[in-house]
C-alpha positions in Angstrom: 0.7 12.9 19.6 -1.6 10.5 17.7 0.2 7.7 15.8 -1.2 6.8 12.3 -0.5 3.2 11.8 -0.1 2.3 8.1 -2.4 -0.4 6.8 -0.5 -3.5 5.3 -1.4 -2.4 1.8 -0.6 1.3 2.1 2.3 2.2 -0.2 3.4 5.8 -0.2 5.1 7.3 -3.1 6.8 10.7 -3.6 9.1 12.3 -6.0 11.4 15.3 -5.3 13.8 17.5 -7.3 17.5 17.7 -6.4 16.8 20.2 -3.6 14.0 18.0 -2.1 11.0 19.9 -3.3 8.0 17.5 -3.8 7.1 17.0 -7.6 4.6 14.3 -7.0 2.9 12.5 -4.3 0.4 9.5 -4.6 -2.9 9.3 -2.9 -1.7 7.0 0.0 1.1 9.7 0.9 -1.5 12.3 1.0 -3.9 10.5 3.0 -1.5 9.3 5.6 0.3 12.8 5.9 -3.0 14.7 5.9 -2.2 17.0 3.0 -3.8 17.5 -0.3 -1.5 17.0 -3.4 -1.8 20.9 -4.1 -0.5 21.5 -0.7 2.6 19.3 -1.2 3.8 20.0 -4.7 6.5 22.5 -4.6 7.2 22.2 -0.8 10.3 20.9 0.7 9.8 17.1 1.5 10.9 17.9 5.1 7.3 19.4 5.6 6.7 15.9 6.9 9.9 15.5 8.9 9.4 14.6 12.6 11.5 16.3 15.2 12.5 12.9 16.7 14.4 11.9 13.5 18.2 12.2 13.8 19.8 14.6 11.3 22.4 11.9 10.8 19.9 9.7 9.2 18.9 12.4 6.5 22.6 13.2 6.0 23.2 9.5 5.2 20.1 9.5 2.9 21.2 12.5 0.9 24.8 11.5 0.6 23.6 7.9 -0.5 21.3 9.1 -3.3 23.4 12.0 -4.5 26.2 9.5 -5.1 23.8 7.5 -7.4 22.9 4.7 -4.9 19.7 3.5 -3.4 19.0 4.3 0.2 16.8 2.3 2.5 15.8 3.0 6.1 13.3 3.6 8.8 11.6 7.1 8.9 9.3 8.7 11.5 7.3 11.3 9.6 4.9 14.1 11.0 1.4 14.5 9.9 -0.2 17.8 9.1 -2.4 17.5 12.3 0.6 17.0 14.5 0.5 13.2 14.7 3.2 10.8 13.3 3.7 7.8 11.3 6.6 5.3 10.6 7.7 3.9 7.3 10.3 1.7 5.7 11.6 3.8 2.8 13.5 3.1 -0.3 14.7 6.1 -2.1 15.8 5.9 -5.6 18.0 8.4 -7.5 16.7 9.0 -11.0 17.5 11.0 -14.2 14.7 12.8 -15.9 15.5 12.6 -19.6 12.9 15.2 -20.5 14.1 17.9 -18.1 17.6 16.7 -18.1 17.5 16.9 -14.2 18.1 14.5 -11.3 15.0 13.5 -9.3 14.5 11.2 -6.4 11.7 8.7 -5.9 10.7 7.4 -2.5 8.5 4.4 -2.0 7.4 3.6 1.5 5.6 0.7 3.3 4.5 -0.3 6.8 7.3 -1.5 9.1 6.6 -4.0 11.7 6.3 -3.1 15.4 9.7 -4.9 16.0 11.4 -2.9 13.4 10.1 0.3 14.9 11.2 -0.7 18.4 14.7 -1.7 17.1 15.3 1.6 15.2 13.8 3.7 17.9 16.7 2.5 20.2 19.3 3.1 17.5 17.9 6.6 16.7 18.2 7.8 20.3 22.0 7.2 20.1 22.3 9.4 17.1 22.4 13.2 17.1 
């Protein structure tokens, strides 16, 4: 599997509805993940979930944001072509006053090699 290493100025952004379906993705997200915006909108965000990610990490993410709090953490995502990339993500719960619905905004940046090495060890201990 080929790793895509984010550039220092890559900033991946996506927004989902309450069920995790993608409403928006910026150009950096589309470029890194290997999808067009049209391919992503309406799809579950887990289209980029990598099989190495422990379920416990996403359980914690969803419990945190659904309670109205901001979640931060490291995520290994899959690309469309079978590769992968690491991000440090911050997920914000939001309320859309126009649609009267909760949405979630995720902003992601490049983690350091040391951060990836450290979290890889931790994630191997989780389910």
